[in-house]
N, C-alpha and C positions, 0 to 999 in steps of 0.2 A: 757607406757614407751618404747614400742617395736619399733625398726626401722628395724628389720631383717625379711625377708620373710622366712628364714630358722630357724629350731629349733636348739637348742644347739647341739644335737646329729648329725644333718645333717652337721653342720659346720665342724665337725671333719674329714669328708671326702671331703667337698667342698672347704676348704681353699686352697689357691694356694702357699703361701710362708711360713707363720709362724702362729703358735698358741702359745700364751703366757698366762700363768696363774700366778696370784698373790694370794698367800695363806697368810692369816693373823691370822688364828685361831690356838689354841693349841690342839684342839680336833675335829676330824671329825669321831669319832669312830662309829657313828650310820649311816654313809653314804655309806656303801659298804665295803666289805671285813671284815664283822663283825666276821665271823668264823675264818678267818686268824688272826685277832687281838686277839681273845680269845686263839688261839693256841700259839701265841707269848707270851701272858701273862702267859700261863701255861708251857712255856719252851718246847713246842712240835715243830716238824718240820713244814715247810710251807705246807699247804694242796695243793694237786695237782691242784685243781681248782684255787688257788691263783697263782701258778707258771705258769699257762697257761691261765690266764685271757684274755678276749677279748680285753681289753685295750692294751695289748702287741701287738696284731695283728694290731689294729688301728694305734698305734704309729709307729710300725715297717713298715707298709705299707707307711705311710707318710714320714718317714725319708729315706726309700729306694728310694722314688720318689724325693728326694732332698729337702723336706720341713723340716722346723725347728719346733720342739715342745720343749718348754722350760718353766721353771717356777722359780719364786723367792718365798721363804718362809721367812716371818718375824717371828722370834722366839726369845726366851730368855732361858737361862739356869738357873736352872737345867731343863732338858727336861721332859715334861709330859710322862707318859707311852705311850700315843698315839703317840707322836712325836718320841719317841725311836723306836716304831714299824714302823711308816711311813718312817723314814729316813733309818733305818737299813734293813728293808725288802723291802718296796715299792720303794724308790728312787733307791736303788742299783739294784733291779730287773728291773725297768723301764730303767735304763741306758743301759742295755744289748741290747735294741732295738733302742737306739739312743736318748732317751729323755734326755734333759740337765736340771741340777738343780743348783740353786744358793741360798745362804743364806744371810740374813741380821740378824745378831745377835745383839739384843738390850740389852744384858746383861750389857754392859759397855758403850753404846751409845744410844742416843735418836732415836726413830723411825723417819726416814726422811719423811714418808708419813702416819702419824697417822690417818688420816681421810679416807684413801682409803678402799673401800670394797674389798672383795674377788671378783675376776672376771676372765673370760677368754676373751682374745682379739684375733681376727682372722684377719690377713692381715691388721692390723691397721684400718679396715673398719667396724668392728662390735665388741661390747663389751657386754658380758653377765654377769650381776651382779648376784652373787651367794648368796642365802639366806640360813641360817642355824639357828636352834634353839640353846638354851644354852647347850644342851647335844651333840652337834655335828651332829645332823640329818639334812640332806639336805632337804630343803623345796621347792626348785625350783629356777628358774632363770628368769630374765627379761632383755631384751636387752635395752641398753641405747639409747636415742634419738641421732640422728646424731650430733646435736649441742654439745653434751657432749663428743664426741669421743676424742676431743683434751685433755680433762681432763684425760681420761684413757691412752692416749699415754704418757702424762706427768707422770702419776703414774708409768707406765712401765719404762720409761726412767730414772726416779729418782731411782726406785728400782734397776735397773741394774747398775746404777752409784755407788750405795752404797753396792752392794752385792759382795760376794766372791764365787768362784766356790765351789760347794758342796764338791768335793773331797778334796780340801784344808781345808775347815772347818772341815770335818769329820776326817781328819788326826790329827787335833789338839784337837777336842772335842768329837769325836765319841766314842761309847762304844763297 
């Protein structure tokens, strides 16, 4: 399935214009930041390691260089515990370094792209399909073949056309 000579990790520094992420799951709790998620559930403060995560440097370096890092999350209310964590801690933290977030809330509307997988797309030229198990554990990624890139661009464009900025959504539905 791979069409990229770069790994997913390498793309985060190699992309030139934009990195787009589509999130479709309600639970990524076994995929990183597990300690922070446990702290959130217990009502404790954010761990220092979470507040200074390497992701913040990666995104901050990209946005300072004029690159765009943005994502759309398809979700419905009521939010799972994990989504409450991701949105209230993760998104708000990542926004401080320039990452942009958008929401498609399917609570009262149909999902406009129900068959789309989770993926990262870089410069509209490479799409890494993300695989997770039922417990939210990241299993790896595979790059889509070049002939499938138009599908992923369409998923992105449709998602953006139906999404609202996270800050607007959070003002209405956040906790």
